[in-house]
HTML snippet that shows the backbone in 3Dmol.js (N, CA, C, O; Angstrom):
<script src="https://3Dmol.org/build/3Dmol-min.js"></script>
<div id="view" style="width:600px;height:400px;position:relative"></div>
<script>
const pdb = `
ATOM      1  N   MET A   1      -3.028 -18.645   2.806  1.00  0.00           N
ATOM      2  CA  MET A   1      -3.276 -17.954   2.840  1.00  0.00           C
ATOM      3  C   MET A   1      -2.543 -17.136   2.030  1.00  0.00           C
ATOM      4  O   MET A   1      -1.343 -17.300   2.252  1.00  0.00           O
ATOM      5  N   ARG A   2      -2.862 -15.952   0.796  1.00  0.00           N
ATOM      6  CA  ARG A   2      -2.693 -15.407  -0.046  1.00  0.00           C
ATOM      7  C   ARG A   2      -1.265 -14.211   0.597  1.00  0.00           C
ATOM      8  O   ARG A   2      -1.444 -13.607   1.654  1.00  0.00           O
ATOM      9  N   LYS A   3       0.130 -14.022  -0.254  1.00  0.00           N
ATOM     10  CA  LYS A   3       0.634 -13.150   0.333  1.00  0.00           C
ATOM     11  C   LYS A   3       0.616 -11.300  -0.028  1.00  0.00           C
ATOM     12  O   LYS A   3       1.029 -10.710  -1.026  1.00  0.00           O
ATOM     13  N   LEU A   4       0.238 -10.988   0.701  1.00  0.00           N
ATOM     14  CA  LEU A   4       0.048  -8.839   0.069  1.00  0.00           C
ATOM     15  C   LEU A   4       1.431  -8.782  -0.566  1.00  0.00           C
ATOM     16  O   LEU A   4       2.532  -9.226  -0.240  1.00  0.00           O
ATOM     17  N   SER A   5       0.886  -7.942  -1.780  1.00  0.00           N
ATOM     18  CA  SER A   5       2.705  -6.770  -2.030  1.00  0.00           C
ATOM     19  C   SER A   5       2.913  -6.002  -0.316  1.00  0.00           C
ATOM     20  O   SER A   5       2.328  -6.303   0.725  1.00  0.00           O
ATOM     21  N   GLN A   6       4.022  -4.886  -0.576  1.00  0.00           N
ATOM     22  CA  GLN A   6       4.127  -4.002   0.382  1.00  0.00           C
ATOM     23  C   GLN A   6       3.393  -3.071  -0.062  1.00  0.00           C
ATOM     24  O   GLN A   6       3.158  -2.337   0.898  1.00  0.00           O
ATOM     25  N   VAL A   7       2.722  -2.547  -1.294  1.00  0.00           N
ATOM     26  CA  VAL A   7       1.647  -1.606  -1.582  1.00  0.00           C
ATOM     27  C   VAL A   7       0.601  -1.742  -1.120  1.00  0.00           C
ATOM     28  O   VAL A   7       0.086  -0.767  -0.572  1.00  0.00           O
ATOM     29  N   GLN A   8      -0.363  -3.481  -1.190  1.00  0.00           N
ATOM     30  CA  GLN A   8      -1.268  -4.002  -0.742  1.00  0.00           C
ATOM     31  C   GLN A   8      -1.085  -3.423   0.863  1.00  0.00           C
ATOM     32  O   GLN A   8      -1.901  -2.565   1.200  1.00  0.00           O
ATOM     33  N   ARG A   9      -0.391  -3.709   1.543  1.00  0.00           N
ATOM     34  CA  ARG A   9       0.153  -4.334   2.980  1.00  0.00           C
ATOM     35  C   ARG A   9      -0.098  -2.179   3.215  1.00  0.00           C
ATOM     36  O   ARG A   9      -0.685  -1.702   4.186  1.00  0.00           O
ATOM     37  N   GLU A  10       0.397  -1.496   2.300  1.00  0.00           N
ATOM     38  CA  GLU A  10       0.362  -0.002   2.684  1.00  0.00           C
ATOM     39  C   GLU A  10      -0.653   0.314   2.898  1.00  0.00           C
ATOM     40  O   GLU A  10      -1.102   0.926   3.867  1.00  0.00           O
ATOM     41  N   ARG A  11      -1.242  -0.162   1.803  1.00  0.00           N
ATOM     42  CA  ARG A  11      -2.704   0.801   1.771  1.00  0.00           C
ATOM     43  C   ARG A  11      -4.197   0.014   3.194  1.00  0.00           C
ATOM     44  O   ARG A  11      -5.231   0.505   3.647  1.00  0.00           O
ATOM     45  N   VAL A  12      -3.493  -1.332   3.408  1.00  0.00           N
ATOM     46  CA  VAL A  12      -4.493  -1.668   5.038  1.00  0.00           C
ATOM     47  C   VAL A  12      -3.684  -1.428   5.741  1.00  0.00           C
ATOM     48  O   VAL A  12      -3.865  -2.043   6.792  1.00  0.00           O
ATOM     49  N   SER A  13      -2.940  -0.913   5.757  1.00  0.00           N
ATOM     50  CA  SER A  13      -2.480   0.105   7.446  1.00  0.00           C
ATOM     51  C   SER A  13      -2.518   0.948   7.217  1.00  0.00           C
ATOM     52  O   SER A  13      -1.806   1.585   7.993  1.00  0.00           O
ATOM     53  N   TYR A  14      -3.273   1.975   6.035  1.00  0.00           N
ATOM     54  CA  TYR A  14      -3.281   3.991   6.451  1.00  0.00           C
ATOM     55  C   TYR A  14      -3.523   3.801   7.496  1.00  0.00           C
ATOM     56  O   TYR A  14      -4.243   2.826   7.713  1.00  0.00           O
ATOM     57  N   GLN A  15      -3.057   4.613   8.647  1.00  0.00           N
ATOM     58  CA  GLN A  15      -3.423   4.921   9.868  1.00  0.00           C
ATOM     59  C   GLN A  15      -3.070   7.033   9.968  1.00  0.00           C
ATOM     60  O   GLN A  15      -1.978   7.562   9.763  1.00  0.00           O
ATOM     61  N   ARG A  16      -4.124   7.616  10.259  1.00  0.00           N
ATOM     62  CA  ARG A  16      -3.659   9.329  10.251  1.00  0.00           C
ATOM     63  C   ARG A  16      -1.967   9.058  11.368  1.00  0.00           C
ATOM     64  O   ARG A  16      -1.262  10.056  11.519  1.00  0.00           O
ATOM     65  N   ALA A  17      -1.716   8.321  11.730  1.00  0.00           N
ATOM     66  CA  ALA A  17      -1.360   8.343  12.982  1.00  0.00           C
ATOM     67  C   ALA A  17       0.253   8.700  12.598  1.00  0.00           C
ATOM     68  O   ALA A  17       1.078   9.208  13.359  1.00  0.00           O
ATOM     69  N   HIS A  18       0.512   8.166  10.799  1.00  0.00           N
ATOM     70  CA  HIS A  18       1.597   7.709  10.221  1.00  0.00           C
ATOM     71  C   HIS A  18       1.917   9.278   9.685  1.00  0.00           C
ATOM     72  O   HIS A  18       3.056   9.738   9.607  1.00  0.00           O
ATOM     73  N   LEU A  19       0.377  10.186   9.246  1.00  0.00           N
ATOM     74  CA  LEU A  19       1.134  11.511   8.534  1.00  0.00           C
ATOM     75  C   LEU A  19       1.952  12.056   9.557  1.00  0.00           C
ATOM     76  O   LEU A  19       2.760  12.294   8.660  1.00  0.00           O
ATOM     77  N   PRO A  20       2.443  12.427  10.443  1.00  0.00           N
ATOM     78  CA  PRO A  20       3.265  13.114  10.921  1.00  0.00           C
ATOM     79  C   PRO A  20       5.304  12.326  10.369  1.00  0.00           C
ATOM     80  O   PRO A  20       6.390  12.378  10.946  1.00  0.00           O
ATOM     81  N   ARG A  21       4.940  11.842   9.316  1.00  0.00           N
ATOM     82  CA  ARG A  21       6.394  11.514   9.244  1.00  0.00           C
ATOM     83  C   ARG A  21       6.037  11.580   7.437  1.00  0.00           C
ATOM     84  O   ARG A  21       6.696  11.097   6.517  1.00  0.00           O
ATOM     85  N   LEU A  22       4.899  12.276   7.396  1.00  0.00           N
ATOM     86  CA  LEU A  22       5.384  12.405   5.318  1.00  0.00           C
ATOM     87  C   LEU A  22       4.773  14.639   5.771  1.00  0.00           C
ATOM     88  O   LEU A  22       4.778  15.507   4.898  1.00  0.00           O
ATOM     89  N   LEU A  23       4.430  14.856   7.051  1.00  0.00           N
ATOM     90  CA  LEU A  23       3.987  15.958   6.960  1.00  0.00           C
ATOM     91  C   LEU A  23       4.404  16.688   7.993  1.00  0.00           C
ATOM     92  O   LEU A  23       4.515  16.167   9.103  1.00  0.00           O
ATOM     93  N   PRO A  24       4.674  17.904   7.792  1.00  0.00           N
ATOM     94  CA  PRO A  24       5.402  18.684   9.357  1.00  0.00           C
ATOM     95  C   PRO A  24       3.987  19.225  10.048  1.00  0.00           C
ATOM     96  O   PRO A  24       3.481  20.347  10.074  1.00  0.00           O
ATOM     97  N   ILE A  25       3.520  17.806  10.655  1.00  0.00           N
ATOM     98  CA  ILE A  25       2.492  18.136  11.761  1.00  0.00           C
ATOM     99  C   ILE A  25       2.301  17.580  12.695  1.00  0.00           C
ATOM    100  O   ILE A  25       2.546  16.377  12.789  1.00  0.00           O
ATOM    101  N   GLY A  26       1.850  18.229  13.573  1.00  0.00           N
ATOM    102  CA  GLY A  26       2.048  17.459  14.719  1.00  0.00           C
ATOM    103  C   GLY A  26       0.531  16.640  15.194  1.00  0.00           C
ATOM    104  O   GLY A  26      -0.518  16.840  14.582  1.00  0.00           O
ATOM    105  N   LEU A  27       0.626  15.812  16.243  1.00  0.00           N
ATOM    106  CA  LEU A  27      -0.700  15.151  16.708  1.00  0.00           C
ATOM    107  C   LEU A  27      -2.045  15.419  16.959  1.00  0.00           C
ATOM    108  O   LEU A  27      -3.015  14.670  16.837  1.00  0.00           O
ATOM    109  N   ASN A  28      -1.964  16.935  17.435  1.00  0.00           N
ATOM    110  CA  ASN A  28      -3.282  17.441  17.736  1.00  0.00           C
ATOM    111  C   ASN A  28      -3.440  17.914  16.025  1.00  0.00           C
ATOM    112  O   ASN A  28      -4.548  18.435  15.895  1.00  0.00           O
ATOM    113  N   GLU A  29      -2.896  17.896  15.075  1.00  0.00           N
ATOM    114  CA  GLU A  29      -3.499  18.346  13.951  1.00  0.00           C
ATOM    115  C   GLU A  29      -4.278  17.023  13.058  1.00  0.00           C
ATOM    116  O   GLU A  29      -5.006  17.042  12.065  1.00  0.00           O
ATOM    117  N   ILE A  30      -3.914  16.240  13.653  1.00  0.00           N
ATOM    118  CA  ILE A  30      -4.998  15.047  12.421  1.00  0.00           C
ATOM    119  C   ILE A  30      -5.849  14.338  13.914  1.00  0.00           C
ATOM    120  O   ILE A  30      -6.145  13.143  13.898  1.00  0.00           O
ATOM    121  N   THR A  31      -6.098  14.999  14.842  1.00  0.00           N
ATOM    122  CA  THR A  31      -7.146  14.754  15.149  1.00  0.00           C
ATOM    123  C   THR A  31      -7.958  15.955  15.695  1.00  0.00           C
ATOM    124  O   THR A  31      -7.450  16.990  16.128  1.00  0.00           O
ATOM    125  N   GLY A  32      -9.809  15.582  15.590  1.00  0.00           N
ATOM    126  CA  GLY A  32     -10.264  16.796  16.049  1.00  0.00           C
ATOM    127  C   GLY A  32     -11.829  16.881  15.384  1.00  0.00           C
ATOM    128  O   GLY A  32     -12.450  16.543  16.391  1.00  0.00           O
ATOM    129  N   PRO A  33     -12.331  16.991  14.888  1.00  0.00           N
ATOM    130  CA  PRO A  33     -14.070  17.343  14.739  1.00  0.00           C
ATOM    131  C   PRO A  33     -13.592  17.825  13.143  1.00  0.00           C
ATOM    132  O   PRO A  33     -12.901  18.665  12.567  1.00  0.00           O
ATOM    133  N   GLU A  34     -14.694  16.385  12.823  1.00  0.00           N
ATOM    134  CA  GLU A  34     -14.463  16.071  11.459  1.00  0.00           C
ATOM    135  C   GLU A  34     -16.208  17.123  11.301  1.00  0.00           C
ATOM    136  O   GLU A  34     -17.200  17.271  12.015  1.00  0.00           O
ATOM    137  N   PRO A  35     -15.636  17.744   9.625  1.00  0.00           N
ATOM    138  CA  PRO A  35     -14.820  16.866   8.724  1.00  0.00           C
ATOM    139  C   PRO A  35     -13.710  18.282   8.571  1.00  0.00           C
ATOM    140  O   PRO A  35     -12.853  18.562   7.733  1.00  0.00           O
ATOM    141  N   GLU A  36     -14.037  18.742   9.392  1.00  0.00           N
ATOM    142  CA  GLU A  36     -12.676  20.229   9.419  1.00  0.00           C
ATOM    143  C   GLU A  36     -11.643  19.181   9.372  1.00  0.00           C
ATOM    144  O   GLU A  36     -11.737  18.730   8.231  1.00  0.00           O
ATOM    145  N   THR A  37     -10.831  18.632   9.909  1.00  0.00           N
ATOM    146  CA  THR A  37      -9.509  18.207  10.024  1.00  0.00           C
ATOM    147  C   THR A  37      -9.215  17.724   8.675  1.00  0.00           C
ATOM    148  O   THR A  37      -8.184  18.050   8.088  1.00  0.00           O
ATOM    149  N   THR A  38     -10.122  16.938   8.162  1.00  0.00           N
ATOM    150  CA  THR A  38     -10.117  16.191   6.844  1.00  0.00           C
ATOM    151  C   THR A  38      -9.662  17.059   6.078  1.00  0.00           C
ATOM    152  O   THR A  38      -8.550  16.934   5.566  1.00  0.00           O
ATOM    153  N   GLN A  39     -10.663  18.386   5.805  1.00  0.00           N
ATOM    154  CA  GLN A  39     -10.354  19.623   4.909  1.00  0.00           C
ATOM    155  C   GLN A  39      -8.733  19.670   4.456  1.00  0.00           C
ATOM    156  O   GLN A  39      -8.104  19.567   3.403  1.00  0.00           O
ATOM    157  N   ALA A  40      -8.403  19.910   6.020  1.00  0.00           N
ATOM    158  CA  ALA A  40      -7.316  20.709   6.884  1.00  0.00           C
ATOM    159  C   ALA A  40      -6.280  19.568   6.529  1.00  0.00           C
ATOM    160  O   ALA A  40      -5.111  19.953   6.498  1.00  0.00           O
ATOM    161  N   LEU A  41      -6.450  18.549   6.320  1.00  0.00           N
ATOM    162  CA  LEU A  41      -5.491  17.151   6.162  1.00  0.00           C
ATOM    163  C   LEU A  41      -5.038  17.348   4.673  1.00  0.00           C
ATOM    164  O   LEU A  41      -3.898  17.197   4.232  1.00  0.00           O
ATOM    165  N   LEU A  42      -6.271  17.752   3.929  1.00  0.00           N
ATOM    166  CA  LEU A  42      -5.999  17.261   2.500  1.00  0.00           C
ATOM    167  C   LEU A  42      -5.947  18.891   1.495  1.00  0.00           C
ATOM    168  O   LEU A  42      -5.852  19.145   0.294  1.00  0.00           O
ATOM    169  N   ARG A  43      -6.043  19.544   2.496  1.00  0.00           N
ATOM    170  CA  ARG A  43      -5.150  21.263   2.010  1.00  0.00           C
ATOM    171  C   ARG A  43      -3.398  20.588   1.810  1.00  0.00           C
ATOM    172  O   ARG A  43      -2.367  20.844   1.187  1.00  0.00           O
ATOM    173  N   LYS A  44      -3.623  20.169   2.226  1.00  0.00           N
ATOM    174  CA  LYS A  44      -1.770  19.913   3.635  1.00  0.00           C
ATOM    175  C   LYS A  44      -1.164  18.931   2.844  1.00  0.00           C
ATOM    176  O   LYS A  44      -0.045  19.257   2.448  1.00  0.00           O
ATOM    177  N   LEU A  45      -1.638  17.609   2.421  1.00  0.00           N
ATOM    178  CA  LEU A  45      -1.326  16.701   1.402  1.00  0.00           C
ATOM    179  C   LEU A  45      -2.186  17.165  -0.085  1.00  0.00           C
ATOM    180  O   LEU A  45      -2.660  16.230  -0.730  1.00  0.00           O
ATOM    181  N   ALA A  46      -2.302  17.983  -0.394  1.00  0.00           N
ATOM    182  CA  ALA A  46      -1.868  18.790  -1.939  1.00  0.00           C
ATOM    183  C   ALA A  46      -1.340  19.725  -1.841  1.00  0.00           C
ATOM    184  O   ALA A  46      -1.090  19.970  -3.021  1.00  0.00           O
ATOM    185  N   ARG A  47      -0.989  20.416  -1.350  1.00  0.00           N
ATOM    186  CA  ARG A  47       0.374  20.691  -1.352  1.00  0.00           C
ATOM    187  C   ARG A  47       1.245  20.634  -1.311  1.00  0.00           C
ATOM    188  O   ARG A  47       1.965  21.327  -2.031  1.00  0.00           O
ATOM    189  N   ALA A  48       1.916  19.385  -0.051  1.00  0.00           N
ATOM    190  CA  ALA A  48       2.535  18.686  -0.418  1.00  0.00           C
ATOM    191  C   ALA A  48       3.497  17.777  -1.476  1.00  0.00           C
ATOM    192  O   ALA A  48       4.690  17.563  -1.690  1.00  0.00           O
ATOM    193  N   LEU A  49       2.042  17.353  -2.039  1.00  0.00           N
ATOM    194  CA  LEU A  49       2.062  16.845  -3.807  1.00  0.00           C
ATOM    195  C   LEU A  49       2.585  17.570  -4.031  1.00  0.00           C
ATOM    196  O   LEU A  49       3.758  17.197  -4.042  1.00  0.00           O
ATOM    197  N   ARG A  50       2.479  18.778  -4.320  1.00  0.00           N
ATOM    198  CA  ARG A  50       2.190  19.943  -5.508  1.00  0.00           C
ATOM    199  C   ARG A  50       3.938  19.359  -5.435  1.00  0.00           C
ATOM    200  O   ARG A  50       4.462  18.555  -6.206  1.00  0.00           O
ATOM    201  N   THR A  51       4.642  20.135  -4.130  1.00  0.00           N
ATOM    202  CA  THR A  51       6.131  20.445  -4.169  1.00  0.00           C
ATOM    203  C   THR A  51       6.657  19.094  -4.835  1.00  0.00           C
ATOM    204  O   THR A  51       7.441  19.272  -5.767  1.00  0.00           O
ATOM    205  N   GLN A  52       6.381  17.891  -4.541  1.00  0.00           N
ATOM    206  CA  GLN A  52       7.345  16.687  -4.455  1.00  0.00           C
ATOM    207  C   GLN A  52       6.917  15.758  -6.062  1.00  0.00           C
ATOM    208  O   GLN A  52       7.439  14.711  -6.447  1.00  0.00           O
ATOM    209  N   ARG A  53       5.485  16.808  -6.964  1.00  0.00           N
ATOM    210  CA  ARG A  53       5.921  17.193  -8.413  1.00  0.00           C
ATOM    211  C   ARG A  53       7.052  18.004  -9.184  1.00  0.00           C
ATOM    212  O   ARG A  53       7.859  17.723 -10.070  1.00  0.00           O
ATOM    213  N   ARG A  54       6.739  19.144  -8.442  1.00  0.00           N
ATOM    214  CA  ARG A  54       7.682  20.015  -9.129  1.00  0.00           C
ATOM    215  C   ARG A  54       9.358  19.774  -8.662  1.00  0.00           C
ATOM    216  O   ARG A  54      10.345  20.211  -9.253  1.00  0.00           O
ATOM    217  N   LEU A  55       9.331  19.156  -7.737  1.00  0.00           N
ATOM    218  CA  LEU A  55      10.797  18.737  -7.239  1.00  0.00           C
ATOM    219  C   LEU A  55      11.710  16.981  -8.370  1.00  0.00           C
ATOM    220  O   LEU A  55      12.863  16.649  -8.647  1.00  0.00           O
ATOM    221  N   ALA A  56       9.937  16.247  -8.703  1.00  0.00           N
ATOM    222  CA  ALA A  56      10.272  15.413  -9.844  1.00  0.00           C
ATOM    223  C   ALA A  56      11.082  15.500 -11.215  1.00  0.00           C
ATOM    224  O   ALA A  56      12.082  14.941 -11.665  1.00  0.00           O
ATOM    225  N   ARG A  57      10.095  16.559 -11.715  1.00  0.00           N
ATOM    226  CA  ARG A  57      10.177  17.370 -12.530  1.00  0.00           C
ATOM    227  C   ARG A  57      11.322  18.252 -12.807  1.00  0.00           C
ATOM    228  O   ARG A  57      11.680  18.473 -13.964  1.00  0.00           O
ATOM    229  N   ALA A  58      11.951  18.799 -11.706  1.00  0.00           N
ATOM    230  CA  ALA A  58      12.713  19.631 -11.623  1.00  0.00           C
ATOM    231  C   ALA A  58      14.467  18.775 -11.611  1.00  0.00           C
ATOM    232  O   ALA A  58      15.646  19.097 -11.753  1.00  0.00           O
ATOM    233  N   GLY A  59      13.772  17.742 -11.388  1.00  0.00           N
ATOM    234  CA  GLY A  59      15.201  16.501 -10.922  1.00  0.00           C
ATOM    235  C   GLY A  59      16.230  16.929  -9.552  1.00  0.00           C
ATOM    236  O   GLY A  59      17.437  16.814  -9.340  1.00  0.00           O
ATOM    237  N   HIS A  60      15.366  17.334  -8.971  1.00  0.00           N
ATOM    238  CA  HIS A  60      15.705  17.763  -7.602  1.00  0.00           C
ATOM    239  C   HIS A  60      16.822  16.650  -7.019  1.00  0.00           C
ATOM    240  O   HIS A  60      16.823  15.435  -7.216  1.00  0.00           O
ATOM    241  N   TRP A  61      17.314  17.066  -6.613  1.00  0.00           N
ATOM    242  CA  TRP A  61      18.541  15.797  -4.995  1.00  0.00           C
ATOM    243  C   TRP A  61      17.829  14.964  -4.777  1.00  0.00           C
ATOM    244  O   TRP A  61      17.898  13.776  -5.091  1.00  0.00           O
ATOM    245  N   THR A  62      16.670  15.806  -3.917  1.00  0.00           N
ATOM    246  CA  THR A  62      15.903  15.864  -2.598  1.00  0.00           C
ATOM    247  C   THR A  62      14.347  15.442  -3.246  1.00  0.00           C
ATOM    248  O   THR A  62      13.386  15.402  -2.478  1.00  0.00           O
ATOM    249  N   TYR A  63      14.222  15.215  -4.326  1.00  0.00           N
ATOM    250  CA  TYR A  63      13.615  14.694  -5.061  1.00  0.00           C
ATOM    251  C   TYR A  63      12.953  12.907  -4.062  1.00  0.00           C
ATOM    252  O   TYR A  63      13.680  11.924  -4.206  1.00  0.00           O
ATOM    253  N   ASP A  64      11.739  12.758  -3.241  1.00  0.00           N
ATOM    254  CA  ASP A  64      12.227  11.201  -2.927  1.00  0.00           C
ATOM    255  C   ASP A  64      10.458  10.404  -3.870  1.00  0.00           C
ATOM    256  O   ASP A  64       9.414  11.011  -4.111  1.00  0.00           O
ATOM    257  N   LEU A  65      10.623   9.700  -4.011  1.00  0.00           N
ATOM    258  CA  LEU A  65       9.916   8.733  -4.417  1.00  0.00           C
ATOM    259  C   LEU A  65       8.945   8.132  -3.299  1.00  0.00           C
ATOM    260  O   LEU A  65       7.825   8.595  -3.512  1.00  0.00           O
ATOM    261  N   ASN A  66       8.938   7.430  -2.382  1.00  0.00           N
ATOM    262  CA  ASN A  66       9.117   7.176  -1.268  1.00  0.00           C
ATOM    263  C   ASN A  66       7.586   7.851  -0.369  1.00  0.00           C
ATOM    264  O   ASN A  66       6.431   7.589  -0.032  1.00  0.00           O
ATOM    265  N   ARG A  67       8.500   8.718  -0.343  1.00  0.00           N
ATOM    266  CA  ARG A  67       7.399  10.096  -0.079  1.00  0.00           C
ATOM    267  C   ARG A  67       6.302  10.484  -0.730  1.00  0.00           C
ATOM    268  O   ARG A  67       5.222  10.653  -0.165  1.00  0.00           O
ATOM    269  N   HIS A  68       6.513  10.662  -2.041  1.00  0.00           N
ATOM    270  CA  HIS A  68       5.431  10.872  -2.776  1.00  0.00           C
ATOM    271  C   HIS A  68       4.458   9.660  -3.140  1.00  0.00           C
ATOM    272  O   HIS A  68       3.244   9.827  -3.255  1.00  0.00           O
ATOM    273  N   MET A  69       4.965   8.668  -3.277  1.00  0.00           N
ATOM    274  CA  MET A  69       4.226   7.854  -2.679  1.00  0.00           C
ATOM    275  C   MET A  69       2.992   7.641  -1.787  1.00  0.00           C
ATOM    276  O   MET A  69       1.789   7.571  -2.037  1.00  0.00           O
ATOM    277  N   GLY A  70       3.835   7.549  -0.470  1.00  0.00           N
ATOM    278  CA  GLY A  70       3.114   7.491   0.640  1.00  0.00           C
ATOM    279  C   GLY A  70       2.128   8.913   0.793  1.00  0.00           C
ATOM    280  O   GLY A  70       0.961   8.596   1.025  1.00  0.00           O
ATOM    281  N   LEU A  71       2.315  10.182   0.725  1.00  0.00           N
ATOM    282  CA  LEU A  71       1.989  10.780   0.049  1.00  0.00           C
ATOM    283  C   LEU A  71      -0.024  11.170  -0.834  1.00  0.00           C
ATOM    284  O   LEU A  71      -1.117  11.730  -0.749  1.00  0.00           O
ATOM    285  N   ALA A  72       0.793  10.384  -1.493  1.00  0.00           N
ATOM    286  CA  ALA A  72      -0.291   9.891  -2.916  1.00  0.00           C
ATOM    287  C   ALA A  72      -1.128   8.892  -2.094  1.00  0.00           C
ATOM    288  O   ALA A  72      -2.353   8.993  -2.170  1.00  0.00           O
ATOM    289  N   GLU A  73      -0.650   8.051  -1.410  1.00  0.00           N
ATOM    290  CA  GLU A  73      -1.910   7.469  -0.435  1.00  0.00           C
ATOM    291  C   GLU A  73      -2.639   8.173   0.503  1.00  0.00           C
ATOM    292  O   GLU A  73      -3.866   8.276   0.495  1.00  0.00           O
ATOM    293  N   ALA A  74      -2.038   8.559   1.146  1.00  0.00           N
ATOM    294  CA  ALA A  74      -3.275   9.210   1.937  1.00  0.00           C
ATOM    295  C   ALA A  74      -3.558  10.065   1.476  1.00  0.00           C
ATOM    296  O   ALA A  74      -4.475  10.341   2.250  1.00  0.00           O
ATOM    297  N   TRP A  75      -3.569  11.175   0.480  1.00  0.00           N
ATOM    298  CA  TRP A  75      -4.639  12.147   0.030  1.00  0.00           C
ATOM    299  C   TRP A  75      -5.640  10.657  -0.370  1.00  0.00           C
ATOM    300  O   TRP A  75      -6.681  10.755   0.280  1.00  0.00           O
ATOM    301  N   ARG A  76      -5.642   9.402  -1.181  1.00  0.00           N
ATOM    302  CA  ARG A  76      -6.253   8.900  -2.017  1.00  0.00           C
ATOM    303  C   ARG A  76      -7.469   8.824  -1.013  1.00  0.00           C
ATOM    304  O   ARG A  76      -8.674   8.981  -1.210  1.00  0.00           O
ATOM    305  N   ARG A  77      -6.501   8.429   0.528  1.00  0.00           N
ATOM    306  CA  ARG A  77      -7.523   7.242   1.551  1.00  0.00           C
ATOM    307  C   ARG A  77      -8.908   9.174   2.204  1.00  0.00           C
ATOM    308  O   ARG A  77     -10.092   9.444   2.404  1.00  0.00           O
ATOM    309  N   GLU A  78      -7.525   9.840   2.223  1.00  0.00           N
ATOM    310  CA  GLU A  78      -8.067  11.080   3.187  1.00  0.00           C
ATOM    311  C   GLU A  78      -9.573  11.142   2.594  1.00  0.00           C
ATOM    312  O   GLU A  78     -10.598  10.774   3.167  1.00  0.00           O
ATOM    313  N   SER A  79      -9.435  11.751   1.184  1.00  0.00           N
ATOM    314  CA  SER A  79     -10.040  12.335   0.228  1.00  0.00           C
ATOM    315  C   SER A  79     -11.915  10.975  -0.259  1.00  0.00           C
ATOM    316  O   SER A  79     -13.115  11.056  -0.519  1.00  0.00           O
ATOM    317  N   GLY A  80     -10.916  10.082  -0.086  1.00  0.00           N
ATOM    318  CA  GLY A  80     -12.125   8.511  -0.274  1.00  0.00           C
ATOM    319  C   GLY A  80     -12.209   8.646  -1.787  1.00  0.00           C
ATOM    320  O   GLY A  80     -13.363   8.351  -2.099  1.00  0.00           O
ATOM    321  N   ALA A  81     -11.340   9.032  -3.100  1.00  0.00           N
ATOM    322  CA  ALA A  81     -11.039   8.423  -4.135  1.00  0.00           C
ATOM    323  C   ALA A  81     -10.465   7.084  -3.981  1.00  0.00           C
ATOM    324  O   ALA A  81     -10.147   6.431  -4.975  1.00  0.00           O
TER     325      ALA A  81
END
`;
const viewer = $3Dmol.createViewer("view");
viewer.addModel(pdb, "pdb");
viewer.setStyle({}, {cartoon: {color: "spectrum"}});
viewer.zoomTo();
viewer.render();
</script>
């Protein structure tokens, strides 16, 4: 059996239940009627990604590469890209 890299394991194991670790949202915001819930999550993810990019460009001490990668992966999975 082939071993998966850390990135591959994260892609396989994406779940909306993990989004409150990345975004300031509650569990009630990740469940609900589709596609409204997905669109709301995509807006929040896009805003958080813009913030992380801005922090990275500024070299700010609060920038977190792991959070940035998690947000980007969540956005890709939610958008279907």
